[in-house]
C-alpha positions in Angstrom: 0.0 0.0 0.0 1.2 3.5 -0.8 0.0 6.6 1.1 -0.8 9.5 -1.2 -1.7 12.7 0.7 -4.9 14.4 -0.5 -3.1 17.4 -1.8 -0.7 15.4 -4.1 -3.5 13.7 -6.0 -3.4 13.9 -9.8 -6.9 15.4 -9.7 -5.4 18.5 -8.2 -3.6 19.0 -11.5 -6.9 18.9 -13.3 -8.5 21.3 -10.8 -5.5 23.6 -11.3 -6.0 23.6 -15.1 -9.7 24.5 -14.7 -8.7 27.3 -12.3 -6.3 28.6 -15.0 -9.0 28.5 -17.6 -11.4 30.3 -15.3 -8.8 33.0 -14.4 -7.5 33.6 -17.9 -10.7 33.1 -20.0 -13.9 33.0 -18.1 -13.7 35.7 -15.4 -15.2 39.0 -16.5 -15.9 37.5 -20.0 -18.9 38.1 -22.1 -19.9 35.1 -24.2 -23.2 35.8 -26.0 -23.6 32.2 -27.1 -22.5 28.7 -26.4 -20.7 28.7 -29.8 -18.8 31.9 -28.8 -17.7 30.3 -25.5 -16.7 27.1 -27.3 -14.7 29.1 -29.9 -12.9 31.0 -27.1 -12.2 27.8 -25.2 -10.8 26.1 -28.3 -8.6 29.1 -29.0 -7.3 29.1 -25.4 -6.5 25.4 -25.5 -4.7 25.9 -28.8 -2.6 28.8 -27.5 -1.9 26.8 -24.3 -0.7 23.8 -26.3 1.5 26.1 -28.5 3.3 27.5 -25.3 2.5 25.1 -22.4 3.4 26.2 -18.9 3.9 23.3 -16.4 2.3 23.5 -13.0 5.1 23.4 -10.5 4.4 22.4 -6.9 6.1 24.8 -4.6 5.8 22.9 -1.3 7.9 19.8 -0.5 6.4 16.7 1.2 8.0 17.8 4.4 6.4 21.3 4.2 3.0 19.7 3.7 3.4 17.2 6.5 4.6 20.0 8.8 1.5 22.1 7.9 -0.8 19.1 8.7 1.0 18.5 12.0 0.5 22.2 13.0 -3.1 22.0 12.1 -3.6 18.8 14.1 -1.9 20.3 17.1 -4.2 23.3 16.9 -7.4 21.3 16.6 -6.5 18.7 19.2 -5.2 21.2 21.8 -6.3 21.4 25.3 -8.6 24.4 24.6 -10.9 22.2 22.4 
């Protein structure tokens, strides 16, 4: 068995891609039809594929585990 922390799941990469689409294309956008939205999405994907930018995790496993340990200490403290 291999332990995979929640925040290192491959699905987070998918969620990150959707966040990028939302930030770069959908926020404050005005698509007057589904076809206009689809055309913009296809254009965005084409531009992304022409110049892809990898998602780079900035935290190490040790940083993530330390953060979880601090959280557990906080929620399991004597004041709770």
